[in-house]
N, C-alpha and C positions, 0 to 999 in steps of 0.2 A: 105229365109229359113223358111217362114211361110206358104207355100203352101203345099197342098196335093200332094205328089210325087207318082204318079201312078206306075211308074216303080219300085221304091223302095218297095212300098206296095205289088206289084205283086211278087217280089222276096221273101218277107216274107211269103206270102200265099203259094207259091210253095214249099218252104223249110219246112214249117209247115205241109202241107198236106202230103208231101213225108215221113217225119219222123213219123207222127202220123198214117199213113195208110200203111206203108211198109209191115207189116205182118198181116194186117186186113183181115178177111174173112167175106163176106157178110152174114148177118143173118137178116131175116125179123123182128124178135122180138128185136134185138139189134140195128137196124138202127136208130130208133128215138132218143134213148139216145146218141148214137154215134154222130149223126148230131148236137144235142144240145151241147154236150161237145166240139165238134170241133168248133162250132160257138163261144163259149165262149173263147176257146183257141186262135182262130184266132183274135178275137177282142182284147184280152189282148196283144198278140204279136204285132199287128198293132199299138196299142196305144203307143208303145215304139218309133215308127218312125213318127207318125203323130203329127203335132203341136197341142197344147192343145185346141185351139178354134174350133176344128172340132168335130162335132157329127158324129158317125159312125153307119151305118146299115150293119150288117153282115148276109149273107144268105148262107146256105149250102144245097146242094142237093146231096143225096147219092142214089146209086142204085146198083143192081146186074149186073155184067158184063155179057153180053150175045150178041145176034145177033140183039138187038133192037137199035134204034137211039133215041137221045134226043136232043131237042133244048131248050135252056134256054135263055130268053130275058127279058130285063127290060127297063123301061122308067121312066124318072123323069123330073120334072119341077124345074129347078134350075138355078143358075148363073154360066155360063160356065167359067167365069173369076176366080172364087174361088172354086167351087165345082167340084168334079171328082169321079172316081171310078177305081177299079182294080179288075181283076178276074184271077182265076187260075183253072186248072183242074188236076186231078190225075186219073190214071187208072192202074189196075193190072189184073191178071187173074180172080179175084173174085169180085172186087168192083170198082166202079168209083165214083168220087166226083167232084162237081163244087162249087167253093166258089167265092162269089162276095162281095166286101166291097164298099159301097158308103160313101164318105166323104163330109159332108155338112158343110160349114163354118157358125159358129154361132156368131153373133155380140152381 
């Protein structure tokens, strides 16, 4: 029960993104504060399901839905026995979001 459960964290991310962005409309001026508040919200929700010895890094990418493509990648140097990550995406007619949470075990 003391490991980072990526599947459980992914479900939290998906549910939170869906509820927070269901009626959101993309705005260039509003995207930065929205991304910041989403990152804080996601981190607080994930804290509820992650064991206390984990440090978390939460990243949110927001953009306007259009005909473009986007690739988000990350790389980390960590212990694969204890550290992990989860990610989730959301898209609507107006906006898309990618959320990534890295959980790093802290001794």
